[in-house]
C-alpha positions as CSV (number, residue, x, y, z in Angstrom):
1,M,-16.7,-18.5,0.2
2,T,-13.4,-16.8,-0.9
3,Q,-10.8,-19.2,-2.2
4,Y,-7.2,-18.4,-1.6
5,A,-5.2,-20.3,-4.2
6,V,-2.3,-19.8,-6.6
7,T,-3.2,-20.7,-10.2
8,D,-0.3,-20.0,-12.6
9,P,-1.9,-18.1,-15.5
10,R,0.7,-19.3,-18.0
11,T,-0.3,-22.9,-17.6
12,G,-3.7,-22.8,-15.8
13,E,-2.2,-25.2,-13.2
14,R,-3.5,-24.8,-9.7
15,V,-0.2,-24.6,-7.8
16,S,-1.3,-24.3,-4.2
17,D,-4.3,-23.7,-1.9
18,V,-4.4,-21.7,1.4
19,P,-7.4,-22.2,3.7
20,T,-9.5,-19.2,4.4
21,D,-9.2,-18.1,8.0
22,S,-11.9,-19.0,10.4
23,D,-14.0,-16.4,12.1
24,E,-12.0,-16.9,15.2
25,Q,-8.7,-16.4,13.4
26,V,-9.9,-13.2,11.9
27,L,-11.2,-11.8,15.2
28,A,-7.9,-12.8,16.8
29,A,-6.0,-10.8,14.1
30,V,-8.1,-7.7,14.8
31,E,-7.6,-8.2,18.5
32,A,-3.8,-8.5,18.1
33,A,-3.8,-5.3,16.0
34,H,-5.8,-3.5,18.6
35,D,-3.6,-4.7,21.4
36,A,-0.5,-3.6,19.5
37,F,-1.9,-0.2,19.0
38,T,-2.8,0.3,22.7
39,T,0.8,-0.4,23.6
40,W,3.4,0.1,20.9
41,G,1.1,2.3,18.7
42,R,0.5,4.8,21.5
43,T,3.9,4.8,23.2
44,S,6.6,4.3,20.5
45,S,8.5,7.2,19.1
46,V,8.7,8.2,15.5
47,A,12.4,7.3,15.6
48,D,11.4,3.8,16.9
49,R,8.9,3.3,14.1
50,T,11.0,4.6,11.3
51,A,13.9,2.4,12.2
52,L,11.6,-0.6,11.7
53,V,10.2,0.7,8.5
54,H,13.8,1.1,7.2
55,R,14.4,-2.5,8.1
56,V,11.3,-3.5,6.0
57,A,12.9,-1.8,3.0
58,E,16.1,-3.7,3.6
59,L,14.2,-7.0,3.8
60,H,12.4,-6.3,0.6
61,T,15.8,-6.0,-1.1
62,E,17.1,-9.2,0.7
63,R,14.0,-11.2,-0.4
64,R,13.7,-9.5,-3.7
65,A,14.0,-12.6,-6.0
66,E,11.6,-14.6,-3.8
67,L,8.9,-12.0,-3.7
68,A,9.2,-11.3,-7.4
69,A,8.9,-15.1,-8.2
70,A,5.7,-15.3,-6.1
71,M,4.2,-12.4,-8.1
72,N,5.2,-14.1,-11.4
73,R,3.6,-17.3,-10.3
74,E,0.4,-15.8,-8.9
75,M,-0.6,-13.4,-11.6
76,G,1.9,-13.7,-14.4
77,K,3.9,-10.6,-13.9
78,A,7.0,-10.5,-16.0
79,M,10.1,-11.1,-13.8
80,D,11.8,-7.8,-14.7
81,D,8.6,-5.9,-13.8
82,A,8.2,-7.9,-10.6
83,L,11.8,-7.1,-9.5
84,G,11.2,-3.5,-10.3
85,E,8.0,-3.5,-8.3
86,V,9.9,-4.9,-5.2
87,D,12.5,-2.2,-5.7
88,F,9.9,0.6,-5.8
89,S,8.2,-0.8,-2.8
90,A,11.5,-0.7,-0.8
91,A,11.9,2.9,-1.9
92,I,8.5,3.8,-0.6
93,Y,9.3,2.4,2.9
94,D,12.6,4.2,2.9
95,Y,10.9,7.4,1.9
96,Y,8.5,7.3,4.8
97,A,11.2,6.3,7.2
98,D,13.4,9.2,6.0
99,H,10.6,11.8,6.2
100,G,8.3,10.5,8.9
101,A,9.6,12.9,11.6
102,E,9.2,15.8,9.3
103,F,5.6,14.8,8.2
104,L,4.5,14.1,11.7
105,A,6.0,17.2,13.4
106,D,3.8,19.5,15.4
107,E,2.5,22.4,13.3
108,E,2.1,25.8,15.1
109,I,-0.9,27.9,14.0
110,P,-0.5,31.7,14.3
111,L,-3.2,33.1,16.5
112,L,-5.3,35.9,15.1
113,E,-6.2,37.1,18.6
114,G,-5.6,36.1,22.2
115,E,-2.6,35.0,24.1
116,G,-0.8,31.6,24.2
117,R,-0.3,29.2,21.3
118,A,-2.1,26.7,19.1
119,V,-0.5,23.5,17.9
120,V,-1.8,20.8,15.5
121,R,-0.3,17.5,16.6
122,R,-0.6,14.5,14.3
123,R,-1.5,11.3,16.2
124,P,-2.3,7.9,14.9
125,L,-6.0,6.8,14.8
126,G,-5.7,3.1,15.7
127,V,-6.2,-0.1,13.6
128,I,-6.6,0.5,9.8
129,L,-7.9,-2.2,7.5
130,G,-6.3,-2.5,4.1
131,I,-7.9,-4.4,1.2
132,M,-5.3,-5.0,-1.6
133,P,-5.6,-6.0,-5.3
134,W,-3.8,-8.7,-7.3
135,N,-2.1,-6.5,-9.9
136,Y,0.7,-5.0,-7.7
137,P,0.9,-7.4,-4.7
138,A,3.9,-5.6,-3.1
139,Y,3.7,-2.0,-4.3
140,Q,0.0,-1.5,-3.2
141,V,0.9,-2.8,0.3
142,A,3.8,-0.5,0.5
143,R,1.6,2.5,-0.3
144,F,-0.8,1.5,2.5
145,A,1.4,0.0,5.2
146,G,4.4,2.4,4.8
147,P,2.7,5.6,5.8
148,N,0.3,4.1,8.3
149,L,2.9,2.2,10.3
150,T,5.2,5.2,10.3
151,A,2.3,7.3,11.7
152,G,1.8,4.8,14.5
153,N,-1.3,3.1,13.3
154,T,-1.5,-0.7,13.2
155,V,-2.9,-2.5,10.1
156,V,-5.0,-5.5,9.3
157,L,-4.3,-6.5,5.7
158,K,-6.3,-8.6,3.3
159,H,-4.7,-9.6,0.0
160,A,-6.4,-10.6,-3.2
161,P,-7.3,-14.3,-3.1
162,Q,-4.9,-15.2,-5.9
163,C,-1.9,-13.8,-4.0
164,P,-1.5,-15.8,-0.8
165,D,2.2,-16.4,-1.3
166,S,2.9,-12.7,-1.6
167,A,0.8,-12.2,1.5
168,R,2.8,-14.7,3.5
169,I,6.2,-13.4,2.4
170,L,5.2,-9.8,3.3
171,S,3.9,-10.9,6.6
172,E,7.2,-12.6,7.4
173,I,9.1,-9.5,6.4
174,F,7.2,-7.3,8.9
175,A,7.7,-9.8,11.6
176,A,11.4,-10.2,10.8
177,A,11.8,-6.4,10.8
178,G,10.9,-6.3,14.5
179,F,7.3,-5.1,14.5
180,P,5.4,-6.3,17.5
181,Q,2.9,-9.1,17.0
182,G,-0.3,-7.6,15.6
183,A,1.2,-4.4,14.2
184,Y,0.9,-5.9,10.8
185,A,-1.8,-8.6,10.8
186,N,-2.4,-10.5,7.6
187,V,-5.8,-12.3,7.2
188,Y,-6.9,-14.7,4.6
189,A,-10.5,-13.4,5.0
190,S,-13.7,-13.8,2.9
191,N,-15.7,-10.9,1.7
192,E,-18.3,-11.6,4.4
193,Q,-15.6,-11.6,7.1
194,I,-14.3,-8.3,5.8
195,E,-17.7,-6.8,6.1
196,E,-17.7,-7.8,9.8
197,I,-14.2,-6.4,10.3
198,I,-15.2,-3.0,8.9
199,G,-18.1,-2.9,11.4
200,D,-15.8,-3.8,14.3
201,P,-15.5,-0.7,16.6
202,R,-11.7,-1.4,16.9
203,I,-11.2,-0.6,13.2
204,Q,-10.8,3.2,12.7
205,G,-10.5,3.3,8.9
206,V,-10.4,1.4,5.6
207,S,-8.2,1.7,2.6
208,L,-9.1,-0.3,-0.6
209,T,-7.4,-0.5,-3.9
210,G,-9.6,-2.5,-6.4
211,S,-12.6,-2.5,-8.6
212,E,-15.3,0.1,-8.7
213,R,-17.8,-2.6,-7.5
214,A,-15.6,-3.5,-4.5
215,G,-15.1,0.1,-3.6
216,S,-18.8,0.8,-3.7
217,A,-19.5,-2.1,-1.4
218,V,-16.8,-1.2,1.1
219,A,-17.7,2.5,1.1
220,A,-21.4,1.6,1.8
221,T,-20.4,-0.7,4.7
222,A,-17.9,1.8,6.1
223,G,-20.5,4.6,5.8
224,R,-23.0,2.7,7.9
225,H,-20.4,2.4,10.6
226,L,-19.0,6.0,10.2
227,K,-15.5,4.8,9.2
228,K,-13.3,6.9,7.0
229,V,-12.2,5.3,3.7
230,V,-9.6,5.8,1.1
231,L,-10.5,4.3,-2.3
232,E,-8.2,3.8,-5.3
233,L,-10.4,2.3,-8.0
234,G,-10.5,1.8,-11.7
235,G,-9.4,4.2,-14.4
236,S,-9.8,4.7,-18.1
237,D,-7.0,7.3,-18.5
238,P,-7.0,9.5,-21.5
239,F,-3.7,9.9,-23.4
240,I,-4.1,13.1,-25.4
241,V,-1.8,13.9,-28.4
242,L,-2.2,17.4,-29.6
243,G,1.3,18.0,-31.0
244,S,4.7,16.4,-31.3
245,D,8.1,17.2,-32.6
246,D,8.9,13.5,-32.6
247,L,5.9,11.3,-33.3
248,D,7.9,8.1,-33.0
249,A,8.9,9.0,-29.5
250,T,5.3,9.9,-28.7
251,V,4.2,6.6,-30.0
252,D,6.8,4.8,-27.9
253,A,5.5,6.6,-24.8
254,A,1.9,5.7,-25.7
255,V,2.8,2.0,-26.1
256,S,4.6,2.1,-22.7
257,A,1.6,3.8,-21.1
258,R,-0.8,1.1,-22.4
259,M,1.3,-2.0,-21.9
260,E,2.5,-1.4,-18.3
261,N,1.8,-4.7,-16.4
262,T,0.3,-6.2,-19.6
263,G,-2.2,-3.4,-19.6
264,Q,-3.4,-4.3,-16.1
265,A,-2.8,-1.0,-14.3
266,C,-5.5,1.3,-13.1
267,N,-3.6,4.4,-14.3
268,A,-2.4,3.0,-17.6
269,G,-3.2,5.0,-20.7
270,K,-6.3,3.4,-22.2
271,R,-8.0,5.9,-24.4
272,F,-5.7,7.6,-27.0
273,I,-7.2,10.9,-28.2
274,V,-5.2,12.3,-31.2
275,H,-5.6,15.5,-33.0
276,E,-6.8,14.9,-36.6
277,S,-3.6,16.3,-38.1
278,L,-1.6,13.5,-36.4
279,H,-4.3,10.8,-36.2
280,D,-3.6,8.7,-39.2
281,D,0.2,8.6,-38.8
282,F,-0.2,7.9,-35.1
283,V,-2.6,5.0,-35.6
284,S,-0.3,3.5,-38.2
285,K,2.8,3.7,-36.1
286,F,1.0,2.9,-32.8
287,T,-0.8,-0.2,-34.2
288,A,2.5,-1.5,-35.6
289,K,4.2,-1.1,-32.2
290,M,1.4,-2.5,-30.2
291,L,1.1,-5.6,-32.4
292,G,4.8,-6.1,-32.2
293,Q,4.8,-6.4,-28.4
294,E,5.7,-9.6,-26.7
295,V,2.7,-10.1,-24.4
296,G,2.6,-12.3,-21.3
297,P,-0.6,-13.7,-19.8
298,L,-3.2,-11.8,-18.1
299,S,-3.7,-12.5,-14.4
300,S,-6.2,-15.3,-15.0
301,E,-8.5,-16.9,-17.6
302,L,-11.4,-15.0,-16.0
303,A,-9.7,-11.7,-16.7
304,A,-9.1,-12.7,-20.3
305,D,-12.8,-13.8,-20.6
306,R,-13.9,-10.3,-19.4
307,L,-11.6,-8.5,-21.9
308,E,-12.7,-10.8,-24.7
309,E,-16.3,-10.0,-24.1
310,Q,-15.7,-6.2,-24.0
311,V,-13.7,-6.3,-27.2
312,A,-16.3,-8.4,-29.0
313,N,-19.1,-6.1,-27.9
314,A,-17.1,-3.1,-29.3
315,V,-16.6,-4.8,-32.6
316,Q,-20.2,-5.9,-32.8
317,G,-21.1,-2.2,-32.3
318,G,-19.0,-1.2,-35.4
319,A,-15.5,-0.7,-34.0
320,H,-12.5,-2.1,-36.0
321,L,-9.9,-4.3,-34.2
322,E,-6.4,-4.9,-35.3
323,A,-5.0,-7.7,-33.1
324,N,-1.8,-9.8,-32.9
325,G,-3.3,-13.3,-33.1
326,E,-5.9,-15.1,-31.1
327,R,-6.6,-15.6,-27.4
328,R,-5.2,-18.7,-25.7
329,G,-6.2,-19.3,-22.2
330,A,-5.0,-16.3,-20.1
331,F,-2.9,-15.0,-23.0
332,F,-4.7,-12.2,-24.7
333,P,-3.2,-10.6,-27.9
334,S,-2.4,-7.0,-28.0
335,G,-4.7,-4.9,-30.1
336,V,-6.0,-1.5,-31.2
337,L,-9.6,-0.6,-31.4
338,T,-10.7,2.3,-33.7
339,G,-14.2,3.6,-34.5
340,V,-15.6,3.0,-31.0
341,T,-18.7,5.2,-30.8
342,Q,-20.0,6.9,-27.7
343,D,-23.1,4.7,-27.7
344,S,-20.8,1.6,-27.3
345,A,-20.5,0.1,-23.9
346,A,-16.7,-0.1,-24.3
347,F,-16.5,3.7,-24.7
348,H,-17.3,4.1,-21.0
349,Q,-15.6,1.0,-19.7
350,E,-12.1,0.2,-18.4
351,L,-10.3,-2.3,-20.7
352,F,-8.0,-4.1,-18.3
353,G,-5.4,-5.6,-20.6
354,P,-3.3,-5.0,-23.7
355,V,-6.0,-3.4,-25.9
356,A,-6.1,0.3,-26.7
357,M,-8.9,2.5,-28.0
358,V,-7.9,5.4,-30.4
359,F,-10.1,8.4,-31.1
360,K,-9.8,11.4,-33.5
361,A,-10.2,14.9,-32.2
362,R,-10.9,17.9,-34.4
363,D,-9.3,20.4,-32.0
364,E,-8.2,20.9,-28.4
365,D,-11.7,21.5,-27.1
366,E,-13.0,18.2,-28.5
367,A,-9.9,16.4,-27.2
368,V,-10.7,17.7,-23.7
369,A,-14.4,16.8,-24.0
370,L,-13.5,13.2,-25.1
371,A,-11.0,12.9,-22.2
372,N,-13.6,14.0,-19.7
373,D,-16.4,11.9,-21.1
374,T,-15.8,9.0,-18.7
375,P,-17.1,8.0,-15.3
376,Y,-13.5,7.7,-14.2
377,G,-10.9,10.2,-13.2
378,L,-7.7,8.7,-12.1
379,G,-4.7,9.7,-14.3
380,S,-4.2,11.3,-17.7
381,Y,-1.5,12.2,-20.1
382,V,-1.1,15.2,-22.4
383,F,1.5,15.3,-25.2
384,T,2.0,18.6,-27.0
385,N,4.9,20.8,-28.1
386,D,3.1,23.9,-27.0
387,P,3.8,24.7,-23.3
388,D,0.8,27.1,-23.0
389,Q,-1.5,24.4,-24.5
390,A,-0.1,21.8,-22.1
391,A,-0.9,24.0,-19.1
392,R,-4.3,24.9,-20.4
393,V,-5.4,21.3,-21.1
394,A,-3.9,19.9,-17.9
395,D,-6.0,22.4,-16.0
396,Q,-9.2,21.3,-17.7
397,I,-8.9,17.5,-17.3
398,D,-11.1,16.0,-14.6
399,A,-8.5,13.6,-13.1
400,G,-6.5,13.2,-9.9
401,M,-3.2,13.2,-11.9
402,V,-2.0,14.7,-15.2
403,F,1.4,13.8,-16.7
404,V,2.6,16.1,-19.4
405,N,4.9,14.9,-22.1
406,G,6.0,11.8,-20.1
407,V,5.0,8.4,-18.9
408,G,6.3,6.4,-15.9
409,A,6.9,9.6,-14.1
410,E,5.3,8.5,-10.8
411,G,7.4,8.8,-7.7
412,V,7.3,7.9,-4.0
413,E,7.0,11.7,-3.2
414,L,4.1,12.3,-5.6
415,P,0.4,11.9,-4.5
416,F,-1.5,9.2,-6.2
417,G,-5.3,9.1,-6.4
418,G,-8.4,10.1,-8.4
419,V,-11.8,11.7,-8.6
420,K,-15.2,10.6,-9.8
421,R,-15.7,6.9,-9.8
422,S,-11.9,6.3,-9.5
423,G,-12.2,6.9,-5.8
424,F,-11.0,9.5,-3.3
425,G,-8.2,10.1,-0.9
426,R,-4.5,10.1,-1.8
427,E,-1.6,7.7,-1.3
428,L,2.2,8.3,-1.4
429,G,4.0,11.5,-0.6
430,R,3.2,13.7,2.3
431,F,-0.5,13.4,1.4
432,G,-0.5,9.7,1.9
433,I,0.5,9.9,5.6
434,E,-2.2,12.6,6.3
435,E,-5.1,10.3,5.5
436,F,-5.3,8.3,8.7
437,V,-4.0,10.6,11.4
438,N,-5.8,12.7,14.0
439,K,-4.9,16.3,13.4
440,K,-5.4,17.2,17.0
441,L,-5.6,20.9,18.0
442,I,-3.9,21.7,21.3
443,R,-4.8,25.4,22.2
444,T,-3.0,26.7,25.3
445,V,-4.1,30.0,26.8
446,D,-1.5,31.9,28.8
């Protein structure tokens, strides 16, 4: 049975417990979301909905400190990072409120023959289930709830079991913003109950952000019931360095890419692939910077156990580790692995924490081959002082996103998502609101 509880990773203290919802409570939440859609979801105007979504943004700002403190307590997120996450979440809601009418406007299709007109009208689908992770408790919800509520869908939302306080605060925010009961329905549900929810005929789609294993299970269940899914799963993003006019600045960017959220970001730079002409200097500077980082706890001792096992296996396979001290509970030292071979399990795994792998590439072709030699395909980074090379390499990388000569360049207007085992579908931007709408053709013949 899924246990909803807050365990402070800094101390290991179990702070609070929240009972898992009963089957009756879960069914009532689905029913409320369905009822809300059949009334408000079908009859409200875009202007009505965007006004409420704007209010959600305002309430995020008003309850900013409280929500950030909950994230800090639940999964160890640094307060500055948590506050920034709340701010970015508010910006997402404002973005969809500002652009909802534009994104949902009727689209006329020029006719090749015949009289009359053809229009594509974007209409909501109904109740959408969201399954959210622990690493970004507010931001991930914003990516899901913002576009769907703007479109007129209603949502049933399951948070990660270690984030019940964030779940409660967000649920209160949507209620206070004026959404009707059921439009945003939070459930403290077990995995078994979620499987039942997916099969419920009132659920029209599923969006999951989480592990590859969770995504595979949800997609299999959704497939049996012919439900559309959007999956944002793991990543082992390559950070390719082929040239630099300022290696210190490139190293700073590499450290930032690896250490976002204590290394617990799906789209963090994880595999650093460096041209042989820069490799030795890069490794020296990068290792010094990485080991000089002040590192907070991982989300849990279990997360630290997993990373410790992966790193140990890499070292046993011949890799060399430079690390900043020893592990203590959920605190895992920053480190750099070199010499990881392609027959090592770590080569194809996602290291979810403050440990980077560095590889040497003879040339551009080998760098691209190493970058693509992964089951994942979420994000990627290319650093070079040759614009033609940047364009060429970006075009060859098998990933949903490529960032050239910059990190932290995501934006509310930019689509986010991956390929291969990193999932499918897109969130954010115009593409995010397109995932769960009925693009209904209305053809009128004069």
